[in-house]
DOKEDREN-640642 format. One line per 5 residues: number of its first residue (from 1); their letters; for each residue x, y, z of N, C-alpha, C. Coordinates in steps of 0.2 Angstrom, whole numbers, plus 5000, padded with zeros to 4 digits. Layout:
NUM = A = X Y Z X Y Z X Y Z ~ ...
This chain:
1 = XXXXX = 4986 5177 4997 4986 5170 4996 4979 5167 4994 ~ 4979 5161 4991 4973 5158 4990 4971 5154 4997 ~ 4966 5150 4996 4964 5146 5002 4970 5142 5005 ~ 4971 5143 5012 4977 5139 5015 4974 5134 5020 ~ 4970 5137 5025 4967 5132 5029 4959 5133 5029
6 = XXXXX = 4956 5130 5034 4949 5130 5034 4946 5137 5035 ~ 4950 5141 5038 4947 5148 5040 4948 5153 5034 ~ 4951 5151 5029 4951 5154 5023 4946 5152 5018 ~ 4942 5147 5020 4937 5144 5016 4930 5144 5019 ~ 4927 5150 5019 4921 5151 5023 4915 5146 5020
11 = XXXXX = 4915 5144 5014 4910 5140 5011 4912 5133 5012 ~ 4918 5131 5015 4920 5124 5016 4921 5121 5009 ~ 4923 5124 5004 4923 5121 4997 4928 5115 4997 ~ 4934 5116 5000 4939 5111 5000 4936 5105 5004 ~ 4933 5106 5010 4930 5101 5014 4925 5097 5010
16 = XXXXX = 4921 5100 5007 4916 5097 5003 4919 5093 4997 ~ 4924 5096 4994 4928 5092 4989 4931 5086 4991 ~ 4934 5086 4997 4937 5080 5000 4932 5075 5002 ~ 4926 5077 5004 4921 5072 5006 4915 5071 5001 ~ 4917 5073 4994 4912 5073 4989 4909 5066 4988
21 = XXXXX = 4913 5060 4989 4911 5054 4987 4908 5050 4993 ~ 4907 5054 4999 4904 5051 5004 4896 5052 5004 ~ 4892 5047 5006 4885 5047 5005 4882 5053 5010 ~ 4877 5055 5008 4874 5062 5011 4873 5061 5019 ~ 4871 5055 5021 4870 5055 5028 4877 5055 5032
26 = XXXXX = 4882 5051 5029 4888 5051 5032 4891 5058 5032 ~ 4891 5061 5026 4893 5068 5026 4890 5073 5031 ~ 4884 5073 5032 4881 5077 5036 4883 5076 5044 ~ 4884 5069 5045 4887 5067 5052 4894 5070 5053 ~ 4898 5069 5047 4905 5072 5048 4905 5079 5048
31 = XXXXX = 4901 5083 5044 4901 5090 5043 4899 5093 5050 ~ 4895 5090 5054 4892 5092 5060 4896 5090 5066 ~ 4902 5087 5065 4905 5084 5070 4912 5088 5071 ~ 4913 5093 5067 4920 5096 5067 4919 5103 5070 ~ 4921 5105 5076 4920 5111 5079 4925 5117 5076
36 = XXXXX = 4922 5122 5073 4927 5127 5070 4927 5133 5076 ~ 4932 5136 5076 4933 5142 5081 4930 5148 5078 ~ 4928 5152 5082 4925 5159 5080 4931 5163 5079 ~ 4930 5169 5076 4936 5174 5075 4939 5176 5082 ~ 4934 5177 5087 4937 5179 5093 4941 5174 5097
41 = XXXXX = 4939 5167 5096 4942 5162 5099 4949 5161 5096 ~ 4950 5162 5089 4956 5162 5086 4961 5167 5088 ~ 4958 5173 5089 4962 5179 5091 4966 5178 5097 ~ 4963 5174 5102 4966 5174 5109 4971 5168 5109 ~ 4971 5164 5103 4976 5159 5103 4983 5162 5103
46 = XXXXX = 4988 5158 5106 4995 5160 5106 4998 5159 5099 ~ 5003 5162 5097 5007 5161 5091 5009 5153 5090 ~ 5011 5150 5096 5014 5144 5096 5008 5138 5095 ~ 5002 5141 5095 4996 5136 5094 4994 5136 5087 ~ 4998 5139 5082 4997 5138 5075 5003 5134 5072
51 = XXXXX = 5001 5131 5066 5006 5128 5062 5011 5132 5059 ~ 5008 5138 5057 5012 5143 5053 5010 5150 5054 ~ 5015 5154 5056 5014 5161 5057 5018 5165 5052 ~ 5014 5169 5048 5017 5172 5042 5017 5179 5043 ~ 5023 5182 5043 5024 5190 5044 5025 5193 5038
56 = XXXXX = 5021 5198 5036 5022 5201 5030 5027 5207 5030 ~ 5029 5209 5024 5035 5214 5024 5033 5221 5028 ~ 5026 5222 5028 5024 5228 5032 5023 5227 5039 ~ 5024 5221 5041 5023 5219 5048 5017 5216 5050 ~ 5012 5215 5045 5006 5211 5047 5007 5204 5048
61 = XXXXX = 5003 5201 5052 5003 5194 5054 4997 5190 5052 ~ 4999 5185 5048 4993 5180 5046 4995 5173 5049 ~ 4990 5170 5053 4991 5164 5056 4987 5158 5053 ~ 4990 5153 5051 4987 5147 5048 4988 5141 5052 ~ 4983 5136 5051 4983 5130 5054 4983 5130 5061
66 = XXXXX = 4977 5132 5064 4977 5132 5072 4978 5124 5074 ~ 4981 5124 5080 4982 5117 5083 4981 5117 5090 ~ 4976 5121 5092 4974 5121 5099 4970 5115 5102 ~ 4967 5111 5098 4964 5105 5100 4963 5100 5095 ~ 4961 5094 5096 4960 5089 5092 4957 5091 5085
71 = XXXXX = 4951 5094 5086 4947 5096 5081 4951 5100 5076 ~ 4955 5105 5078 4959 5110 5074 4965 5106 5071 ~ 4968 5101 5074 4973 5097 5071 4970 5093 5066 ~ 4965 5090 5067 4961 5086 5061 4960 5090 5055 ~ 4957 5096 5056 4955 5100 5050 4962 5103 5047
76 = XXXXX = 4966 5105 5051 4973 5108 5048 4976 5103 5044 ~ 4976 5096 5047 4980 5091 5043 4976 5090 5036 ~ 4970 5090 5036 4966 5089 5030 4967 5094 5025 ~ 4967 5100 5027 4968 5106 5022 4975 5106 5020 ~ 4980 5105 5025 4987 5105 5023 4988 5101 5017
81 = XXXXX = 4986 5095 5017 4987 5090 5011 4984 5092 5005 ~ 4979 5097 5005 4976 5099 4999 4979 5106 4997 ~ 4982 5110 5001 4984 5117 5000 4991 5118 5000 ~ 4995 5113 5002 5002 5114 5003 5006 5117 4997 ~ 5003 5116 4991 5006 5118 4985 5006 5126 4984
86 = XXXXX = 5002 5129 4988 5001 5136 4989 5007 5140 4993 ~ 5011 5135 4996 5016 5138 5001 5023 5136 4998 ~ 5028 5140 5000 5034 5139 4997 5037 5133 5001 ~ 5044 5131 4999 5046 5125 5003 5047 5126 5010 ~ 5049 5132 5012 5050 5133 5020 5044 5133 5023
91 = XXXXX = 5039 5136 5020 5032 5136 5024 5029 5129 5024 ~ 5030 5125 5019 5028 5118 5019 5031 5114 5025 ~ 5038 5115 5025 5041 5112 5031 5039 5114 5037 ~ 5038 5120 5038 5036 5123 5045 5029 5120 5047 ~ 5024 5121 5042 5017 5119 5044 5017 5112 5044
96 = XXXXX = 5020 5108 5040 5019 5101 5040 5022 5098 5046 ~ 5028 5100 5048 5031 5098 5054 5027 5099 5060 ~ 5024 5105 5061 5021 5107 5067 5014 5103 5067 ~ 5011 5102 5062 5004 5098 5062 5006 5091 5064 ~ 5011 5088 5062 5013 5082 5063 5015 5081 5071
101 = XXXXX = 5018 5086 5074 5020 5086 5081 5013 5086 5085 ~ 5009 5091 5083 5003 5091 5087 4998 5085 5086 ~ 4998 5082 5080 4994 5076 5079 4997 5070 5083 ~ 5004 5070 5084 5007 5065 5088 5005 5066 5095 ~ 5005 5072 5097 5004 5073 5105 4997 5072 5106
106 = XXXXX = 4992 5073 5102 4985 5072 5103 4982 5066 5101 ~ 4986 5062 5098 4984 5055 5095 4978 5057 5090 ~ 4980 5061 5085 4975 5063 5080 4978 5060 5073 ~ 4974 5056 5069 4976 5053 5063 4977 5059 5058 ~ 4983 5059 5055 4984 5063 5049 4988 5059 5044
111 = XXXXX = 4989 5062 5038 4993 5059 5033 5000 5058 5035 ~ 5003 5052 5033 5010 5050 5035 5015 5055 5032 ~ 5013 5059 5027 5017 5063 5023 5020 5069 5028 ~ 5015 5071 5033 5017 5076 5038 5022 5073 5043 ~ 5022 5067 5045 5027 5064 5049 5033 5063 5046
116 = XXXXX = 5033 5062 5039 5040 5062 5036 5043 5069 5036 ~ 5039 5074 5035 5042 5081 5035 5045 5083 5042 ~ 5041 5080 5047 5043 5082 5054 5050 5078 5055 ~ 5051 5072 5052 5057 5069 5053 5063 5073 5049 ~ 5061 5075 5043 5067 5079 5040 5068 5086 5042
121 = XXXXX = 5063 5089 5045 5064 5096 5048 5062 5096 5055 ~ 5066 5093 5060 5063 5093 5067 5063 5100 5071 ~ 5067 5105 5068 5068 5111 5072 5066 5117 5068 ~ 5060 5118 5065 5059 5123 5060 5055 5129 5064 ~ 5053 5129 5070 5049 5134 5073 5043 5134 5069
126 = XXXXX = 5039 5140 5070 5033 5141 5066 5032 5147 5063 ~ 5037 5151 5062 5037 5158 5059 5040 5159 5053 ~ 5037 5162 5048 5041 5163 5041 5040 5171 5040 ~ 5045 5174 5038 5045 5181 5036 5045 5182 5029 ~ 5040 5186 5026 5039 5187 5019 5046 5190 5016
131 = XXXXX = 5048 5187 5011 5054 5190 5008 5061 5186 5010 ~ 5060 5182 5015 5066 5178 5018 5068 5173 5013 ~ 5074 5171 5013 5077 5167 5008 5074 5160 5009 ~ 5071 5157 5004 5068 5150 5004 5074 5145 5004 ~ 5073 5139 5004 5078 5134 5004 5082 5134 4997
136 = XXXXX = 5088 5133 4997 5092 5134 4991 5091 5128 4987 ~ 5089 5122 4990 5088 5116 4986 5080 5115 4985 ~ 5078 5111 4981 5071 5110 4980 5068 5105 4984 ~ 5064 5107 4989 5061 5102 4993 5056 5098 4989 ~ 5055 5092 4990 5050 5088 4987 5043 5090 4988
141 = XXXXX = 5039 5090 4983 5032 5092 4984 5029 5088 4989 ~ 5023 5090 4991 5019 5086 4996 5017 5080 4993 ~ 5016 5079 4987 5014 5073 4984 5020 5068 4984 ~ 5026 5071 4982 5032 5066 4982 5034 5064 4989 ~ 5033 5069 4994 5034 5067 5001 5030 5061 5003
146 = XXXXX = 5023 5062 5001 5018 5057 5003 5020 5050 5000 ~ 5023 5050 4994 5024 5044 4991 5029 5040 4994 ~ 5034 5043 4998 5039 5039 5002 5036 5035 5007 ~ 5030 5036 5009 5027 5032 5014 5022 5027 5011 ~ 5022 5026 5004 5018 5022 5001 5021 5015 5000
151 = XXXXX = 5019 5010 5004 5022 5003 5004 5020 4999 4999 ~ 5015 5001 4994 5013 4997 4989 5018 4994 4985 ~ 5023 4999 4983 5028 4997 4978 5033 4993 4981 ~ 5034 4993 4988 5039 4988 4991 5036 4981 4993 ~ 5030 4980 4992 5027 4974 4994 5027 4969 4988
156 = XXXXX = 5031 4964 4987 5032 4960 4981 5026 4956 4980 ~ 5022 4954 4985 5017 4950 4984 5011 4953 4979 ~ 5011 4959 4978 5006 4963 4975 5009 4965 4968 ~ 5014 4962 4966 5016 4964 4959 5018 4957 4955 ~ 5016 4957 4949 5017 4950 4945 5024 4949 4945
161 = XXXXX = 5029 4953 4944 5036 4952 4943 5040 4958 4947 ~ 5045 4956 4950 5049 4961 4954 5057 4960 4952 ~ 5058 4956 4947 5066 4955 4947 5069 4961 4944 ~ 5066 4965 4939 5070 4970 4937 5067 4977 4940 ~ 5060 4977 4940 5057 4983 4944 5050 4980 4945
166 = XXXXX = 5046 4983 4949 5039 4981 4950 5035 4982 4944 ~ 5032 4976 4942 5028 4976 4935 5022 4972 4936 ~ 5017 4974 4933 5010 4970 4933 5007 4970 4940 ~ 5004 4976 4941 5001 4977 4948 4995 4972 4949 ~ 4995 4969 4955 4989 4964 4957 4986 4967 4963
171 = XXXXX = 4985 4973 4964 4982 4976 4970 4974 4974 4970 ~ 4971 4975 4965 4964 4975 4964 4962 4969 4959 ~ 4956 4966 4960 4954 4961 4956 4954 4962 4949 ~ 4952 4968 4947 4953 4969 4939 4960 4969 4937 ~ 4964 4971 4941 4972 4970 4939 4974 4963 4938
176 = XXXXX = 4971 4959 4943 4973 4952 4943 4970 4949 4937 ~ 4964 4951 4935 4961 4948 4929 4965 4950 4922 ~ 4967 4956 4922 4971 4958 4916 4978 4955 4916 ~ 4981 4954 4922 4988 4951 4922 4987 4944 4920 ~ 4982 4940 4922 4981 4933 4921 4981 4932 4913
181 = XXXXX = 4977 4936 4910 4976 4936 4903 4982 4938 4899 ~ 4985 4943 4901 4992 4945 4898 4997 4940 4899 ~ 4998 4937 4905 5003 4931 4906 5002 4926 4901 ~ 4995 4923 4900 4994 4918 4896 4995 4919 4889 ~ 4993 4925 4887 4994 4927 4880 5002 4928 4878
186 = XXXXX = 5006 4930 4882 5013 4932 4881 5018 4928 4885 ~ 5016 4922 4887 5020 4918 4891 5027 4917 4888 ~ 5027 4916 4881 5034 4915 4878 5039 4921 4878 ~ 5036 4927 4880 5040 4932 4880 5044 4933 4887 ~ 5042 4928 4892 5045 4928 4899 5050 4922 4899
191 = XXXXX = 5055 4923 4904 5059 4918 4905 5055 4912 4909 ~ 5057 4906 4910 5054 4901 4914 5053 4904 4921 ~ 5059 4907 4924 5058 4909 4931 5053 4914 4931 ~ 5052 4919 4926 5047 4924 4927 5040 4921 4926 ~ 5039 4916 4922 5033 4913 4921 5031 4910 4928
196 = XXXXX = 5035 4907 4931 5034 4904 4938 5032 4909 4943 ~ 5036 4914 4944 5034 4919 4949 5028 4923 4947 ~ 5027 4925 4941 5021 4928 4939 5015 4924 4940 ~ 5015 4917 4938 5009 4913 4939 5008 4912 4946 ~ 5013 4911 4950 5011 4910 4957 5008 4916 4960
201 = XXXXX = 5010 4921 4959 5007 4927 4962 5000 4929 4959 ~ 4999 4928 4953 4992 4929 4950 4988 4924 4953 ~ 4990 4917 4954 4986 4912 4957 4984 4914 4964 ~ 4989 4916 4968 4988 4917 4975 4983 4923 4976 ~ 4984 4928 4972 4979 4934 4972 4972 4932 4970
206 = XXXXX = 4972 4929 4965 4965 4926 4962 4962 4922 4968 ~ 4966 4918 4971 4963 4914 4976 4960 4918 4982 ~ 4964 4923 4984 4962 4928 4989 4956 4931 4988 ~ 4955 4933 4981 4948 4936 4979 4943 4931 4978 ~ 4944 4924 4979 4939 4919 4978 4938 4918 4970
211 = XXXXX = 4943 4920 4966 4942 4919 4959 4947 4915 4955 ~ 4950 4910 4959 4955 4906 4956 4952 4902 4950 ~ 4947 4899 4951 4944 4895 4945 4942 4900 4939 ~ 4940 4906 4940 4938 4910 4935 4944 4913 4931 ~ 4950 4914 4934 4956 4916 4931 4961 4911 4929
216 = XXXXX = 4959 4905 4930 4964 4899 4928 4964 4899 4921 ~ 4971 4898 4918 4972 4897 4911 4978 4892 4911 ~ 4979 4890 4905 4985 4885 4904 4991 4887 4907 ~ 4993 4893 4906 5000 4895 4909 5000 4895 4917 ~ 4995 4897 4920 4995 4897 4927 4994 4890 4929
221 = XXXXX = 4990 4886 4926 4990 4879 4928 4996 4875 4927 ~ 5000 4877 4922 5007 4874 4921 5012 4876 4926 ~ 5012 4882 4929 5017 4885 4933 5016 4886 4940 ~ 5010 4887 4942 5009 4890 4949 5009 4884 4954 ~ 5013 4885 4959 5013 4880 4964 5020 4881 4968
226 = XXXXX = 5019 4879 4974 5025 4879 4978 5028 4872 4980 ~ 5024 4867 4978 5026 4860 4980 5027 4856 4973 ~ 5028 4849 4973 5028 4846 4967 5022 4845 4964 ~ 5022 4847 4957 5016 4846 4953 5015 4839 4951 ~ 5010 4838 4947 5008 4832 4944 5012 4829 4938
231 = XXXXX = 5016 4833 4936 5020 4831 4930 5027 4830 4931 ~ 5029 4829 4937 5036 4829 4938 5039 4822 4936 ~ 5036 4816 4937 5038 4810 4935 5038 4810 4927 ~ 5033 4812 4924 5032 4813 4917 5038 4816 4914 ~ 5040 4822 4917 5046 4826 4914 5052 4823 4915
236 = XXXXX = 5053 4819 4921 5059 4815 4922 5060 4810 4916 ~ 5054 4807 4915 5054 4801 4909 5056 4804 4903 ~ 5053 4810 4901 5055 4814 4895 5063 4815 4894 ~ 5066 4817 4900 5073 4819 4900 5077 4812 4899 ~ 5075 4807 4902 5078 4800 4901 5078 4798 4894
241 = XXXXX = 5072 4799 4891 5071 4797 4884 5076 4801 4879 ~ 5077 4808 4880 5081 4812 4876 5088 4810 4878 ~ 5090 4808 4884 5097 4806 4885 5098 4800 4881 ~ 5094 4795 4881 5095 4789 4877 5095 4791 4870 ~ 5091 4795 4867 5091 4797 4860 5098 4800 4858
246 = XXXXX = 5101 4805 4862 5107 4808 4861 5113 4805 4864 ~ 5112 4799 4867 5118 4795 4869 5121 4800 4875 ~ 5117 4802 4879 5119 4806 4885 5118 4802 4891 ~ 5123 4803 4896 5122 4800 4903 5116 4802 4906 ~ 5112 4797 4907 5105 4799 4911 5105 4798 4918
251 = XXXXX = 5111 4795 4921 5111 4794 4928 5110 4800 4933 ~ 5112 4806 4931 5110 4811 4935 5103 4813 4936 ~ 5099 4812 4931 5092 4813 4931 5089 4807 4935 ~ 5091 4801 4935 5089 4796 4939 5090 4797 4946 ~ 5096 4799 4948 5097 4801 4955 5093 4807 4957
256 = XXXXX = 5092 4812 4953 5087 4817 4955 5080 4814 4957 ~ 5078 4810 4952 5071 4807 4953 5071 4803 4960 ~ 5076 4800 4962 5076 4796 4968 5076 4800 4974 ~ 5080 4806 4974 5081 4810 4979 5076 4816 4980 ~ 5072 4817 4975 5067 4823 4974 5063 4824 4981
261 = XXXXX = 5061 4819 4984 5057 4820 4990 5061 4823 4995 ~ 5067 4820 4996 5071 4823 5001 5074 4830 5000 ~ 5075 4832 4993 5077 4838 4991 5071 4843 4992 ~ 5065 4841 4990 5060 4846 4990 5059 4849 4983 ~ 5053 4852 4982 5052 4855 4975 5057 4860 4973
266 = XXXXX = 5058 4865 4977 5062 4871 4975 5069 4868 4974 ~ 5072 4864 4978 5079 4862 4977 5079 4857 4971 ~ 5074 4853 4970 5074 4849 4964 5074 4853 4958 ~ 5070 4858 4958 5070 4863 4952 5077 4866 4950 ~ 5080 4868 4956 5087 4871 4955 5092 4866 4952
271 = XXXXX = 5091 4860 4954 5095 4854 4952 5094 4853 4945 ~ 5088 4852 4943 5086 4851 4936 5088 4856 4931 ~ 5088 4863 4933 5091 4868 4929 5098 4867 4927 ~ 5102 4865 4932 5109 4863 4931 5110 4857 4927 ~ 5107 4852 4928 5107 4846 4925 5105 4847 4917
276 = XXXXX = 5100 4851 4916 5098 4852 4909 5103 4856 4905 ~ 5106 4861 4909 5112 4864 4905 5118 4860 4904 ~ 5120 4856 4909 5125 4851 4908 5124 4846 4902 ~ 5118 4844 4901 5116 4839 4896 5114 4843 4889 ~ 5113 4849 4889 5111 4853 4883 5104 4852 4882
281 = XXXXX = 5100 4850 4887 5093 4849 4886 5089 4856 4886 ~ 5092 4861 4889 5088 4867 4889 5086 4870 4883 ~ 5090 4867 4877 5088 4870 4871 5081 4867 4868 ~ 5078 4862 4872 5072 4859 4870 5066 4862 4874 ~ 5067 4867 4878 5062 4869 4882 5056 4872 4877
286 = XXXXX = 5050 4871 4879 5044 4873 4875 5044 4869 4869 ~ 5048 4864 4868 5048 4860 4862 5046 4853 4864 ~ 5052 4850 4866 5051 4842 4868 5049 4842 4875 ~ 5052 4846 4879 5051 4845 4887 5049 4852 4890 ~ 5046 4852 4896 5045 4858 4900 5051 4860 4903
291 = XXXXX = 5051 4867 4904 5057 4869 4908 5056 4867 4915 ~ 5062 4867 4919 5062 4865 4926 5056 4867 4930 ~ 5054 4874 4930 5049 4876 4934 5042 4873 4932 ~ 5041 4872 4926 5034 4869 4924 5035 4861 4926 ~ 5041 4859 4925 5042 4851 4926 5041 4850 4933
296 = XXXXX = 5044 4854 4938 5044 4853 4945 5037 4855 4948 ~ 5035 4861 4947 5029 4863 4951 5022 4863 4947 ~ 5023 4862 4940 5017 4862 4936 5011 4858 4939 ~ 5005 4860 4939 4999 4857 4940 4998 4857 4948 ~ 5002 4860 4952 5000 4861 4959 4998 4868 4961
301 = XXXXX = 4992 4869 4963 4990 4875 4965 4989 4875 4973 ~ 4992 4880 4976 4992 4881 4983 4989 4887 4986 ~ 4986 4888 4991 4983 4894 4994 4988 4897 4999 ~ 4990 4903 4998 4994 4906 5003 4990 4908 5009 ~ 4992 4906 5015 4989 4907 5021 4988 4915 5022
306 = XXXXX = 4982 4917 5024 4980 4924 5025 4983 4926 5032 ~ 4986 4932 5032 4988 4935 5038 4982 4938 5042 ~ 4983 4939 5048 4978 4942 5053 4981 4945 5059 ~ 4977 4949 5062 4980 4952 5068 4974 4953 5073 ~ 4976 4954 5080 4971 4955 5085 4970 4962 5086
311 = XXXXX = 4964 4965 5086 4962 4971 5088 4957 4971 5094 ~ 4960 4972 5100 4955 4971 5106 4955 4964 5107 ~ 4948 4962 5107 4947 4954 5108 4945 4951 5101 ~ 4946 4955 5096 4944 4953 5089 4949 4951 5085 ~ 4949 4946 5081 4954 4944 5076 4952 4946 5069
316 = XXXXX = 4956 4950 5066 4954 4952 5059 4959 4950 5054 ~ 4956 4948 5048 4961 4946 5043 4962 4952 5038 ~ 4967 4950 5034 4969 4956 5029 4963 4957 5024 ~ 4959 4952 5022 4954 4953 5018 4948 4957 5021 ~ 4947 4956 5028 4943 4960 5031 4945 4968 5031
321 = XXXXX = 4951 4969 5032 4954 4976 5032 4953 4979 5025 ~ 4954 4975 5020 4954 4978 5013 4946 4979 5011 ~ 4942 4976 5015 4935 4977 5014 4932 4984 5016 ~ 4936 4988 5019 4934 4995 5021 4932 4999 5015 ~ 4926 5002 5015 4925 5006 5009 4930 5012 5008
326 = XXXXX = 4932 5012 5002 4938 5016 5000 4936 5024 5001 ~ 4930 5026 5000 4928 5033 5000 4928 5035 5008 ~ 4926 5031 5012 4925 5032 5019 4932 5033 5022 ~ 4937 5028 5020 4944 5028 5023 4947 5034 5021 ~ 4947 5036 5014 4951 5041 5011 4949 5048 5015
331 = XXXXX = 4942 5049 5016 4940 5055 5019 4943 5056 5026 ~ 4945 5051 5029 4948 5052 5036 4955 5052 5036 ~ 4958 5047 5032 4965 5046 5032 4969 5048 5026 ~ 4966 5049 5020 4969 5051 5014 4971 5045 5010 ~ 4973 5046 5003 4974 5041 4999 4981 5037 5000
336 = XXXXX = 4986 5041 5003 4992 5038 5004 4992 5032 5008 ~ 4989 5033 5014 4988 5028 5019 4983 5022 5016 ~ 4978 5024 5012 4974 5019 5009 4978 5014 5005 ~ 4982 5017 5001 4986 5013 4996 4991 5008 5000 ~ 4994 5011 5006 4998 5007 5010 4994 5001 5013
341 = XXXXX = 4988 5003 5016 4984 4998 5019 4982 4992 5014 ~ 4980 4994 5008 4979 4989 5003 4984 4985 5001 ~ 4990 4987 5001 4996 4983 4999 4998 4978 5005 ~ 4998 4980 5011 5000 4976 5016 4996 4977 5023 ~ 4990 4975 5023 4985 4977 5028 4987 4976 5035
346 = XXXXX = 4990 4970 5036 4991 4968 5043 4997 4972 5046 ~ 5003 4972 5042 5009 4976 5044 5008 4983 5045 ~ 5004 4986 5040 5003 4993 5041 4999 4995 5046 ~ 4993 4992 5047 4989 4993 5053 4992 4992 5059 ~ 4996 4987 5060 4999 4985 5066 5004 4991 5068
351 = XXXXX = 5007 4994 5063 5012 4999 5064 5009 5006 5066 ~ 5003 5007 5066 5000 5013 5067 4998 5014 5075 ~ 4998 5020 5077 4996 5021 5084 4989 5018 5086 ~ 4988 5016 5092 4982 5012 5094 4975 5016 5092 ~ 4975 5023 5093 4969 5027 5091 4968 5026 5084
356 = XXXXX = 4973 5026 5080 4972 5025 5073 4969 5018 5071 ~ 4972 5013 5075 4970 5006 5074 4962 5006 5075 ~ 4960 5009 5081 4953 5008 5083 4949 5012 5078 ~ 4951 5018 5075 4947 5022 5071 4946 5018 5064 ~ 4952 5015 5062 4951 5011 5055 4947 5005 5056
361 = XXXXX = 4949 5001 5062 4945 4995 5063 4937 4996 5063 ~ 4935 5002 5066 4928 5003 5066 4925 5004 5059 ~ 4929 5005 5054 4927 5005 5047 4925 4999 5044 ~ 4928 4993 5047 4928 4987 5044 4920 4984 5045 ~ 4917 4983 5039 4910 4982 5039 4908 4976 5044
366 = XXXXX = 4912 4971 5044 4910 4965 5048 4913 4965 5055 ~ 4916 4970 5057 4920 4970 5063 4918 4976 5067 ~ 4917 4982 5064 4917 4988 5068 4913 4988 5074 ~ 4908 4985 5074 4903 4985 5080 4907 4982 5086 ~ 4912 4978 5085 4915 4974 5091 4921 4977 5093
371 = XXXXX = 4923 4983 5090 4930 4986 5092 4929 4991 5097 ~ 4933 4991 5102 4933 4996 5108 4935 5003 5105 ~ 4931 5008 5104 4932 5014 5101 4934 5020 5106 ~ 4936 5017 5113 4938 5022 5118 4944 5026 5116 ~ 4948 5024 5112 4954 5027 5111 4954 5031 5104
376 = XXXXX = 4949 5030 5100 4948 5033 5094 4947 5041 5095 ~ 4950 5045 5090 4949 5052 5090 4941 5054 5091 ~ 4940 5059 5095 4933 5061 5096 4933 5068 5093 ~ 4929 5070 5088 4928 5076 5085 4921 5079 5086 ~ 4920 5085 5089 4914 5087 5091 4911 5092 5086
381 = XXXXX = 4905 5094 5088 4900 5097 5084 4903 5104 5082 ~ 4900 5106 5076 4902 5113 5074 4895 5116 5070 ~ 4895 5122 5071 4889 5125 5067 4890 5125 5060 ~ 4884 5125 5056 4885 5124 5049 4887 5131 5046 ~ 4891 5130 5041 4894 5136 5038 4889 5141 5034
């Protein structure tokens, strides 16, 4: 086989690859903090202290992914996410499930993909015999398994539109900038409801990045808002004028205007949609009158309150959690959890075990020094390879 775990990799090539984006000082600190076992130390470990025991056709035994202590679990988890493609479906299930169980028992952070495998295959043992029949069905690849834990796609706040499928990502500031420009240029290709949803989300995300003024454009100014905008009275007057012109009963619009404050912006918008349809005024959207979303909400920009959570005695916001350096985070927890944290920082971090919360919180530039790290994983020294 090719490289499977760290003990197949005497030059630590995979470890260096996974930490290639970390600055030299941090890399040296990390590389010197992981204790590898000697050949003699591995030989005295029991079979059940490995994630995978592979028995060859000739009776030889190869043992992979030692799980005897927190250091070994940490390195085994890191290597498994990189090398699982070298294993067949059954061996992936065996190793992934066993690493997950050890990580849970020892409070060691590993990629959530392994916990998913453990859920799917709770009783796999740890032994595989060469030539034995693999799974008859195709087990999802490790990449696909990992993606099931990615909450980015399920968080509607970070997509411009979600009515058909998740479209126009808004996770990063550059994506918000592109989405804002695209929305303004192509506004007529969206329905009024889509313009409203898209504009509100772009405005909210731009505001969170402190760039609302920079990304403001006519479409966002016309649609974004959760309360009454500045053009509601004007749009009611336009509808009354059209009713007079076409000899249509205008009293429903007058009633709506009187009751608008009691109804609120969203209900007033819904009522205007029905009244426009009944009067045939929907044919004049984008011509003589604004559609109900622009008529009701237009000109009102609101800031969405930022979520926060308590870590120890420290209150941290979702913006602070997102400020963690990407390379530092991925080196310890992998890209899947990074994407999940970026999509919904407070919910995802709150759902993790306390040791992981402490470890991640310590990475927050403005917070780390004030977090109690007593529960964070401690990884000890190793001789250089």
